[in-house]
MARFIBA-382175 format. One record per residue: residue in one letter; x, y, z of N, C-alpha, C in turn. Coordinates in pm, whole numbers, padded with zeros to 5 digits, always signed. Example, Ala and Ser with C-alpha at 12.3 -4.5 7.8 and 13.67 -1.06 7.14 Angstrom:
2
A+01319-00569+00780+01230-00450+00780+01320-00330+00780 S+01285-00225+00708+01367-00106+00714+01290+00003+00787 
// end
This chain:
353
X+17065+06921+06801+16984+07032+06851+16949+07126+06735 X+16825+07168+06729+16779+07254+06621+16839+07393+06638 X+16891+07447+06528+16947+07582+06532+16835+07682+06508 X+16813+07771+06603+16705+07869+06594+16761+08009+06579 X+16685+08095+06514+16725+08233+06496+16717+08309+06625 X+16764+08436+06627+16777+08514+06750+16647+08536+06826 X+16535+08557+06755+16408+08574+06824+16312+08459+06797 X+16337+08383+06692+16244+08278+06654+16225+08174+06763 X+16334+08142+06835+16322+08035+06935+16229+08074+07048 X+16222+08205+07078+16132+08248+07184+15987+08220+07145 X+15959+08235+07015+15822+08212+06967+15779+08066+06986 X+15875+07974+06989+15839+07834+07005+15788+07802+07145 X+15801+07897+07237+15746+07879+07371+15594+07893+07372 X+15541+07965+07275+15397+07991+07274+15317+07861+07270 X+15219+07855+07360+15133+07737+07365+15185+07625+07453 X+15310+07637+07499+15363+07534+07587+15310+07552+07730 X+15316+07444+07806+15271+07447+07945+15390+07469+08038 X+15375+07564+08126+15478+07595+08226+15423+07561+08363 X+15492+07476+08436+15455+07446+08576+15546+07527+08667 X+15485+07620+08741+15563+07702+08831+15625+07616+08942 X+15751+07641+08976+15813+07569+09087+15757+07619+09220 X+15797+07554+09326+15752+07593+09460+15828+07719+09504 X+15765+07834+09487+15824+07960+09532+15781+07995+09674 X+15678+07925+09723+15635+07950+09861+15740+07902+09961 X+15806+07791+09930+15899+07729+10026+16017+07820+10063 X+16092+07874+09967+16208+07956+10008+16169+08086+10077 X+16045+08132+10057+16003+08260+10114+15905+08244+10229 X+15882+08120+10273+15772+08094+10367+15788+08164+10501 X+15911+08184+10548+15933+08247+10678+15968+08396+10666 X+15960+08448+10547+15994+08588+10527+15870+08675+10548 X+15889+08799+10591+15773+08883+10625+15688+08917+10504 X+15558+08927+10530+15462+08966+10428+15367+09067+10490 X+15304+09148+10408+15208+09243+10463+15152+09334+10356 X+15057+09416+10397+14996+09514+10308+14964+09638+10391 X+15008+09752+10344+14987+09876+10418+14837+09908+10430 X+14794+09956+10546+14654+09998+10560+14623+10122+10479 X+14726+10187+10425+14706+10309+10345+14684+10280+10197 X+14678+10153+10159+14678+10121+10015+14565+10190+09938 X+14443+10179+09984+14330+10233+09908+14342+10384+09890 X+14377+10454+09997+14395+10599+09987+14511+10632+09894 X+14619+10556+09906+14736+10579+09822+14701+10559+09675 X+14625+10458+09646+14587+10429+09507+14506+10545+09448 X+14414+10597+09525+14332+10707+09477+14417+10831+09449 X+14504+10866+09544+14588+10985+09529+14686+10969+09414 X+14751+10853+09407+14853+10832+09305+14794+10832+09164 X+14676+10774+09148+14616+10770+09015+14567+10908+08973 X+14525+10991+09067+14491+11129+09034+14615+11206+08989 X+14724+11187+09058+14849+11252+09021+14898+11203+08885 X+14882+11074+08860+14925+11017+08732+14845+11076+08617 X+14713+11088+08633+14630+11146+08527+14667+11292+08502 X+14696+11365+08607+14738+11504+08592+14870+11514+08516 X+14956+11415+08538+15090+11417+08479+15088+11379+08332 X+15022+11268+08297+15028+11217+08159+14898+11234+08082 X+14790+11275+08150+14661+11288+08083+14596+11153+08059 X+14474+11156+08004+14406+11032+07970+14467+10973+07844 X+14462+10843+07832+14516+10779+07713+14590+10652+07749 X+14661+10598+07650+14725+10468+07665+14834+10468+07773 X+14913+10577+07780+15020+10583+07880+14962+10575+08021 X+14850+10647+08043+14785+10640+08174+14732+10500+08201 X+14663+10443+08102+14601+10312+08120+14705+10205+08153 X+14818+10208+08082+14922+10107+08105+14981+10121+08244 X+15013+10244+08284+15075+10262+08416+14975+10236+08528 X+14849+10282+08510+14748+10258+08613+14723+10109+08632 X+14726+10034+08523+14702+09889+08534+14816+09818+08606 X+14932+09883+08610+15046+09827+08683+15026+09836+08834 X+14938+09928+08877+14904+09945+09019+15029+09963+09105 X+15104+10067+09074+15225+10098+09152+15196+10118+09301 X+15082+10178+09340+15053+10189+09483+15044+10054+09553 X+14992+09952+09485+14985+09819+09546+15126+09766+09573 X+15214+09785+09475+15351+09737+09493+15419+09809+09609 X+15398+09942+09619+15455+10017+09731+15400+09966+09864 X+15269+09941+09869+15205+09896+09993+15249+09756+10033 X+15278+09671+09934+15325+09536+09963+15473+09534+09997 X+15549+09624+09936+15692+09632+09964+15721+09695+10100 X+15641+09795+10137+15667+09871+10259+15541+09879+10345 X+15496+09764+10396+15369+09763+10469+15370+09844+10598 X+15489+09872+10653+15497+09943+10781+15541+10089+10768 X+15556+10138+10646+15599+10277+10626+15485+10373+10660 X+15522+10493+10709+15419+10593+10734+15368+10649+10602 X+15260+10728+10610+15192+10776+10490+15285+10856+10398 X+15360+10950+10454+15444+11037+10372+15549+10955+10295 X+15615+10864+10363+15721+10788+10299+15665+10680+10207 X+15549+10627+10239+15484+10531+10149+15443+10600+10019 X+15395+10722+10031+15357+10797+09911+15479+10822+09823 X+15592+10854+09886+15715+10872+09807+15753+10740+09740 X+15740+10628+09811+15772+10498+09751+15686+10474+09627 X+15559+10509+09635+15470+10493+09520+15511+10583+09404 X+15556+10704+09435+15604+10795+09331+15732+10741+09266 X+15818+10681+09347+15941+10620+09294+15906+10509+09195 X+15816+10421+09235+15780+10308+09150+15708+10355+09024 X+15622+10455+09039+15553+10510+08922+15652+10567+08822 X+15751+10642+08870+15854+10694+08780+15922+10581+08705 X+15959+10474+08776+16032+10365+08711+15950+10299+08602 X+15821+10279+08626+15739+10215+08524+15709+10310+08408 X+15692+10437+08437+15676+10534+08327+15802+10536+08242 X+15918+10535+08307+16044+10541+08232+16063+10414+08149 X+16040+10300+08210+16059+10173+08140+15966+10164+08019 X+15839+10201+08036+15745+10193+07925+15776+10298+07819 X+15831+10412+07860+15863+10518+07763+15973+10478+07668 X+16058+10385+07712+16174+10351+07628+16163+10216+07560 X+16079+10123+07613+16080+09991+07549+15944+09925+07531 X+15835+09996+07560+15703+09936+07537+15658+09969+07395 X+15655+09871+07304+15623+09900+07164+15483+09952+07142 X+15395+09938+07242+15261+09993+07230+15257+10144+07258 X+15366+10195+07314+15369+10336+07353+15479+10415+07282 X+15581+10347+07232+15696+10419+07180+15767+10338+07073 X+15838+10408+06983+15927+10343+06887+16072+10359+06930 X+16094+10411+07049+16228+10446+07093+16319+10324+07106 X+16260+10208+07136+16343+10090+07156+16422+10058+07029 X+16365+10086+06913+16431+10055+06786+16511+10173+06732 X+16514+10282+06805+16588+10403+06764+16700+10425+06864 X+16818+10376+06830+16931+10381+06924+16966+10524+06961 X+16963+10615+06862+16998+10754+06888+16900+10820+06984 X+16770+10800+06960+16668+10861+07046+16675+10806+07188 X+16694+10677+07201+16701+10618+07335+16826+10664+07409 X+16936+10682+07335+17059+10732+07398+17039+10873+07449 X+16973+10957+07370+16945+11095+07414+16855+11097+07537 X+16756+11007+07537+16664+11001+07650+16736+10957+07777 X+16824+10861+07764+16902+10819+07881+16991+10932+07932 X+17048+11012+07841+17132+11123+07885+17049+11229+07956 X+16931+11259+07905+16841+11352+07974+16807+11300+08113 X+16790+11170+08122+16758+11108+08251+16876+11120+08347 X+16998+11096+08296+17117+11112+08381+17126+11256+08432 X+17100+11352+08345+17106+11492+08386+17007+11519+08498 X+16889+11460+08486+16787+11478+08589+16831+11416+08722 X+16889+11298+08716+16938+11234+08837+17048+11319+08903 X+17140+11367+08822+17252+11446+08876+17206+11575+08940 X+17100+11635+08888+17050+11760+08947+17016+11743+09095 X+16967+11625+09130+16921+11603+09266+17018+11522+09352 X+17100+11440+09290+17179+11344+09367+17328+11372+09369 X+17373+11465+09285+17515+11500+09285+17552+11569+09417 X+17683+11589+09437+17729+11650+09562+17667+11787+09585 X+17647+11862+09478+17583+11994+09487+17461+11996+09396 X+17344+11958+09446+17225+11953+09363+17193+12089+09301 X+17156+12088+09170+17123+12212+09097+16971+12224+09091 X+16910+12255+09203+16764+12252+09211+16698+12362+09129 X+16762+12479+09119+16703+12586+09041+16696+12547+08894 X+16802+12486+08846+16803+12441+08707+16693+12339+08683 X+16671+12252+08781+16570+12148+08764+16431+12206+08753 X+16401+12310+08831+16268+12366+08826+16243+12444+08698 X+16348+12492+08633+16333+12570+08511+16336+12483+08385 X+16383+12361+08400+16399+12276+08282+16264+12234+08226 X+16258+12222+08094+16138+12170+08029+16155+12019+08019 X+16072+11947+08090+16089+11803+08103+15970+11728+08046 X+15994+11607+07999+15885+11520+07957+15807+11479+08082 X+15681+11434+08065+15605+11388+08183+15678+11281+08262 X+15748+11192+08192+15822+11086+08262+15928+11145+08354 X+16008+11240+08304+16112+11299+08387+16054+11396+08490 X+15940+11455+08461+15872+11537+08561+15832+11453+08682 X+15798+11326+08656+15753+11240+08766+15864+11213+08866 X+15989+11239+08828+16101+11219+08920+16120+11339+09013 X+16060+11453+08980+16085+11577+09056+16054+11561+09205 X+15935+11514+09246+15911+11502+09392+16005+11402+09459 X+16045+11299+09385+16139+11201+09438+16275+11267+09457 X+16322+11336+09353+16452+11400+09359+16460+11505+09468 X+16354+11582+09486+16354+11686+09590+16363+11624+09729 X+16292+11515+09750+16300+11447+09881+16441+11396+09906 X+16502+11338+09803+16638+11286+09818+16737+11398+09845 X+16726+11508+09770+16823+11616+09780+16823+11681+09919 X+16704+11697+09976+16693+11771+10102+16701+11683+10226 X+16671+11554+10214+16652+11472+10333+16748+11355+10346 X+16830+11329+10246+16920+11215+10252+17063+11259+10280 X+17140+11168+10339+17282+11196+10360+17356+11182+10228 X+17477+11233+10225+17560+11223+10106+17584+11077+10068 X+17609+10992+10168+17632+10850+10141+17510+10781+10083 X+17392+10815+10133+17269+10757+10079+17246+10802+09935 X+17267+10932+09909+17248+10983+09772+17346+10917+09676 X+17469+10899+09720+17570+10837+09632+17529+10695+09594 X+17481+10619+09691+17440+10482+09662+17324+10481+09562 X+17230+10571+09581+17116+10577+09491+17159+10617+09350 X+17246+10717+09340+17293+10761+09208+17371+10649+09139 X+17453+10577+09213+17527+10465+09156+17432+10359+09100 X+17328+10328+09174+17234+10226+09129+17153+10273+09009 X+17117+10399+09005+17043+10451+08889+17129+10452+08764 X+17255+10488+08777+17345+10484+08662+17368+10341+08615 X+17375+10248+08710+17388+10106+08675+17267+10061+08594 X+17150+10108+08635+17025+10075+08565+17028+10126+08421 X+17066+10252+08402+17069+10309+08267+17169+10235+08179 X+17287+10206+08234+17388+10134+08156+17338+09995+08115 X+17278+09924+08209+17231+09789+08180+17119+09790+08077 X+17030+09890+08085+16921+09901+07987+16977+09923+07847 X+17083+09999+07836+17144+10021+07706+17203+09891+07651 X+17274+09816+07735+17330+09688+07692+17220+09592+07649 X+17110+09590+07724+17000+09500+07690+16938+09539+07557 X+16918+09668+07534+16861+09714+07408+16950+09672+07290 X+17078+09694+07303+17171+09658+07195+17174+09507+07174 X+17160+09431+07281+17155+09286+07270+17033+09241+07192 X+16917+09297+07227+16793+09260+07158+16801+09297+07009 X+16852+09415+06981+16858+09462+06842+16961+09385+06760 X+17067+09339+06825+17172+09267+06753+17135+09122+06727 X+17041+09069+06806+17005+08928+06790+17106+08832+06847 X+17197+08882+06930+17298+08796+06991+17250+08751+07129 X+17215+08626+07139+17162+08573+07264+17274+08566+07367 X+17255+08623+07486+17361+08618+07587+17372+08480+07649 X+17489+08449+07702+17501+08330+07787+17429+08360+07919 X+17406+08258+07999+17337+08280+08125+17419+08370+08217 X+17549+08352+08223+17633+08437+08307+17626+08582+08260 X+17632+08604+08129+17622+08740+08076+17487+08800+08110 X+17383+08722+08095+17249+08773+08123+17231+08809+08271 X+17277+08722+08359+17257+08747+08502+17331+08872+08547 X+17451+08895+08495+17523+09019+08529+17444+09141+08483 X+17388+09135+08365+17309+09247+08312+17180+09265+08390 X+17118+09154+08427+16989+09159+08494+16998+09229+08629 X+17114+09223+08692+17133+09293+08819+17111+09443+08805 X+17127+09494+08683+17103+09635+08660+16967+09664+08601 X+16922+09584+08504+16799+09617+08432+16675+09611+08519 X+16677+09532+08625+16560+09524+08713+16539+09652+08794 X+16647+09727+08815+16647+09850+08897+16608+09823+09043 X+16615+09698+09084+16584+09665+09223+16688+09726+09316 X+16813+09737+09270+16916+09797+09353+16880+09939+09395 X+16818+10014+09306+16773+10149+09339+16668+10144+09450 X+16574+10051+09441+16470+10040+09544+16531+10004+09678 X+16627+09911+09678+16691+09873+09804+16764+09993+09864 X+16827+10072+09778+16897+10191+09827+16801+10292+09888 X+16673+10282+09857+16572+10372+09914+16515+10322+10046 X+16543+10197+10083+16483+10138+10203+16514+10222+10327 X+16637+10266+10339+16675+10341+10459+16585+10463+10479 X+16565+10538+10372+16482+10658+10385+16336+10622+10412 X+16284+10526+10338+16142+10493+10351+16111+10433+10488 X+16205+10362+10547+16184+10303+10679+16245+10387+10791 X+16296+10505+10755+16346+10603+10852+16460+10547+10937 X+16561+10492+10869+16683+10447+10936+16804+10498+10857 X+16920+10496+10921+17044+10535+10854+17152+10437+10898 X+17188+10345+10809+17288+10245+10843+17426+10305+10857 X+17451+10416+10788+17584+10475+10788+17673+10408+10684 X+17778+10477+10645+17863+10430+10535+17933+10298+10567 X+17976+10280+10693+18049+10157+10729+17963+10034+10708 X+17844+10033+10766+17755+09917+10752+17705+09906+10609 X+17673+10018+10547+17621+10016+10411+17719+09949+10314 X+17848+09964+10342+17951+09907+10253+18013+09779+10307 X+17956+09723+10412+18007+09598+10469+17988+09483+10370 X+18081+09388+10370+18077+09278+10273+17951+09194+10287 X+17908+09167+10413+17789+09084+10431+17662+09160+10395 X+17659+09286+10428+17543+09369+10392+17531+09379+10240 X+17645+09389+10173+17643+09393+10027+17590+09263+09967 X+17620+09150+10031+17566+09022+09983+17415+09020+09997 X+17364+09066+10112+17219+09074+10130+17158+09163+10022 X+17222+09276+09998+17177+09370+09896+17171+09300+09760 X+17282+09239+09720+17291+09178+09587+17197+09059+09570 X+17184+08977+09674+17097+08860+09662+16949+08900+09663 X+16917+09013+09725+16780+09064+09715+16751+09107+09572 X+16845+09178+09513+16830+09216+09372+16811+09090+09287 X+16897+08993+09309+16897+08869+09231+16765+08795+09247 X+16721+08779+09372+16599+08705+09402+16478+08765+09331 X+16461+08895+09347+16345+08962+09288+16352+08958+09135 X+16471+08981+09081+16487+08987+08936+16455+08854+08870 X+16504+08744+08928+16487+08614+08865+16345+08560+08887 X+16288+08583+09004+16148+08544+09024+16059+08624+08929 X+16091+08752+08910+16016+08834+08815+16025+08776+08674 X+16143+08724+08636+16157+08662+08505+16063+08544+08488 X+16051+08464+08594+15959+08350+08589+15815+08396+08570 X+15775+08494+08650+15635+08534+08652+15596+08622+08534 X+15695+08685+08470+15665+08777+08361+15688+08715+08223 X+15724+08588+08215+15761+08527+08088+15649+08540+07984 X+15528+08517+08025+15417+08523+07929+15405+08661+07868 X+15427+08765+07946+15422+08902+07894+15537+08926+07796 X+15657+08877+07829+15773+08899+07744+15752+08842+07604 X+15672+08736+07594+15651+08672+07465+15567+08757+07370 X+15502+08860+07421+15420+08944+07334+15505+09022+07235 X+15633+09045+07265+15711+09142+07187+15795+09084+07074 X+15863+08973+07073+15905+08897+07191+16045+08939+07233 X+16069+08950+07361+16202+08979+07414+16263+08847+07463 X+16392+08829+07441+16457+08708+07488+16548+08732+07606 X+16562+08857+07654+16642+08884+07773+16560+08854+07897 X+16551+08727+07928+16473+08673+08040+16542+08543+08079 X+16559+08520+08208+16635+08403+08253+16579+08273+08198 X+16446+08258+08202+16385+08135+08152+16408+08121+08003 X+16395+08230+07929+16415+08226+07784+16559+08193+07748 X+16653+08251+07822+16794+08222+07795+16825+08075+07823 X+16772+08023+07932+16795+07882+07964+16720+07790+07867 X+16606+07834+07818+16533+07757+07718+16614+07746+07590 X+16680+07853+07553+16767+07849+07437+16880+07748+07458 X+16925+07735+07582+17034+07641+07614+16985+07497+07616 X+16870+07473+07682+16823+07336+07703+16723+07288+07597 X+16657+07383+07528+16550+07349+07434+16437+07272+07502 X+16416+07300+07630+16310+07235+07707+16263+07335+07812 X+16136+07372+07804+16085+07478+07892+16092+07440+08038 X+16045+07320+08076+16042+07286+08217+16182+07270+08275 X+16276+07222+08194+16414+07216+08241+16465+07357+08270 X+16429+07452+08184+16470+07591+08205+16407+07648+08331 X+16279+07617+08354+16210+07664+08474+16272+07602+08599 X+16299+07474+08596+16355+07406+08713+16495+07458+08746 X+16575+07486+08643+16709+07542+08668+16697+07683+08726 X+16600+07760+08677+16576+07893+08733+16540+07882+08881 X+16460+07782+08916+16422+07761+09055+16544+07729+09141 X+16633+07646+09089+16756+07614+09165+16840+07739+09188 X+16845+07825+09091+16919+07951+09105+16857+08036+09216 X+16725+08039+09222+16654+08117+09325+16682+08058+09463 X+16679+07927+09476+16703+07863+09606+16844+07894+09655 X+16941+07888+09567+17079+07920+09607+17089+08065+09653 X+17017+08153+09587+17021+08294+09621+16962+08319+09760 X+16849+08256+09791+16786+08276+09922+16877+08225+10034 X+16947+08115+10009+17040+08062+10110+17155+08160+10134 X+17209+08214+10027+17317+08312+10041+17270+08434+10119 X+17149+08479+10091+17095+08597+10160+17082+08570+10310 X+17024+08456+10344+17004+08423+10485+17137+08412+10559 X+17235+08345+10498+17365+08328+10562+17434+08463+10584 X+17430+08549+10484+17495+08680+10495+17424+08767+10598 X+17291+08757+10604+17215+08836+10701+17254+08799+10844 X+17269+08671+10872+17308+08627+11006+17447+08679+11043 X+17539+08671+10948+17676+08717+10974+17681+08868+10995 X+17601+08942+10919+17597+09088+10936+17544+09126+11073 X+17439+09059+11118+17382+09089+11250+17479+09053+11362 X+17557+08947+11343+17658+08910+11443+17771+09012+11448 X+17802+09070+11335+17914+09164+11328+17880+09298+11392 X+17753+09338+11388+17714+09471+11439+17604+09459+11544 X+17632+09395+11658+17528+09378+11759+17476+09512+11813 X+17562+09614+11814+17520+09744+11865+17422+09816+11771 X+17412+09770+11648+17319+09828+11551+17214+09727+11507 X+17188+09633+11596+17102+09520+11561+16964+09566+11514 X+16903+09660+11583+16765+09700+11551+16755+09760+11411 X+16845+09856+11381+16839+09920+11249+16871+09822+11138 X+16974+09740+11161+17016+09645+11058+16909+09538+11036 X+16848+09490+11144+16741+09391+11131+16622+09450+11055 X+16593+09578+11082+16485+09646+11009+16515+09651+10861 X+16639+09683+10827+16679+09690+10686+16670+09554+10620 X+16716+09449+10689+16711+09313+10633+16567+09269+10614 X+16482+09298+10711+16341+09267+10696+16282+09342+10578 X+16329+09466+10559+16283+09545+10445+16321+09478+10313 X+16442+09424+10304+16484+09352+10184+16396+09231+10159 X+16367+09156+10264+16284+09037+10248+16141+09074+10209 X+16092+09185+10264+15959+09232+10226+15950+09265+10078 X+16060+09315+10022+16061+09342+09878+16040+09212+09801 X+16102+09104+09846+16092+08976+09776+15949+08922+09781 X+15891+08917+09900+15756+08862+09913+15652+08955+09852 X+15673+09086+09867+15580+09183+09810+15578+09178+09658 X+15694+09151+09598+15701+09143+09453+15617+09027+09401 X+15619+08914+09471+15539+08799+09430+15390+08832+09443 X+15351+08891+09555+15210+08925+09576+15160+09019+09468 X+15239+09120+09437+15201+09217+09333+15192+09151+09196 X+15285+09062+09165+15287+08995+09034+15158+08916+09011 X+15105+08855+09116+14981+08779+09104+14859+08869+09106 X+14875+08992+09156+14763+09085+09170+14729+09157+09040 X+14830+09196+08963+14807+09281+08847+14778+09200+08721 X+14723+09270+08620+14695+09207+08491+14818+09205+08401 X+14922+09281+08436+15039+09300+08351+15102+09168+08307 X+15105+09069+08397+15173+08944+08366+15079+08832+08323 X+14952+08864+08308+14853+08768+08256+14851+08639+08338 X+14849+08654+08470+14848+08537+08559+14714+08522+08630 X+14607+08569+08568+14474+08558+08628+14444+08412+08660 X+14399+08388+08779+14366+08253+08822+14479+08183+08896 X+14601+08238+08890+14713+08179+08963+14707+08227+09108 X+14678+08137+09198+14666+08171+09340+14777+08109+09425 X+14827+07995+09379+14927+07921+09457+15056+07906+09376 X+15167+07915+09446+15297+07890+09385+15369+07782+09468 X+15299+07671+09486+15346+07561+09569+15403+07445+09488 X+15426+07467+09358+15480+07363+09273+15376+07286+09194 X+15248+07323+09208+15141+07249+09141+15072+07330+09031 X+15094+07459+09025+15022+07547+08932+15086+07548+08794 X+15000+07535+08692+15047+07539+08555+14974+07647+08476 X+15044+07704+08378+14981+07799+08286+15027+07765+08145 X+14952+07814+08047+14992+07805+07907+15054+07938+07868 X+15177+07936+07819+15247+08060+07786+15226+08095+07637 
// end
């Protein structure tokens, strides 16, 4: 086997043909939809985005991500107020992600000290709204970057309208995200390729999907309560939803990752192991299939355990599945992943990476 350098092997993927596996099959019976508010939401959100960051590259990059589309596909049945908050949540996440690791917008990814300071400022912002005693006055007086300002409407909604248990779950997931992003940055800079097990553990945090799942209760206007929220089967549904979205995203975003090139991607890590792109893709597909089976099995057991809360729990589970199908729809919709022309994911579609 040829010994490749830490980033050099990723470059050997360029120009190769990738045949997408059948992603329609595991998700075929899961709910799909698009909110009727999408067009209005897109107009409002992009006006707010321009006011926040001004015209320029930061606006163009985030606007091209079409966060309102993702919100509308993830939460097709949410009312206008909560759908708008979902769009603000997603916009904040993409602004934050691009602020710290998009080389077209920032040098922070290569500056460990600056990125560490930015993460600490972010933690302070999260704590202002999500800690046991939110410090809202301090938050309104603080001088914040546009990225952290974008969290203000989200934080205010959480502080005033969520239960203590819901806020704790959200804060835990956001801290997990920040920690995982730091580990990923250090991994990329060190040139030490992770094993697949190491990568998958990290990916559960870097995708920040756990934060979105923790928001489902508020956006869909339900409250599972601490007992159900911490139930073993509910936690499996939670974790496998994170896993499903994160790994499918790795498949669909591989071409974009090669621009930098980043190797913290499931397909790239497996490619380093197998030295064969399609073998890496097929193994990724098997991982996804196992995850969907685990999710379905845990969902059935959770519903059997709490028949008296069937409606709320079923709504939450459907919400998790909507995140999975909505993520695929959004990935094919936007220009971010360079998948123009990809309409089917039935096992027959090929692209050049």
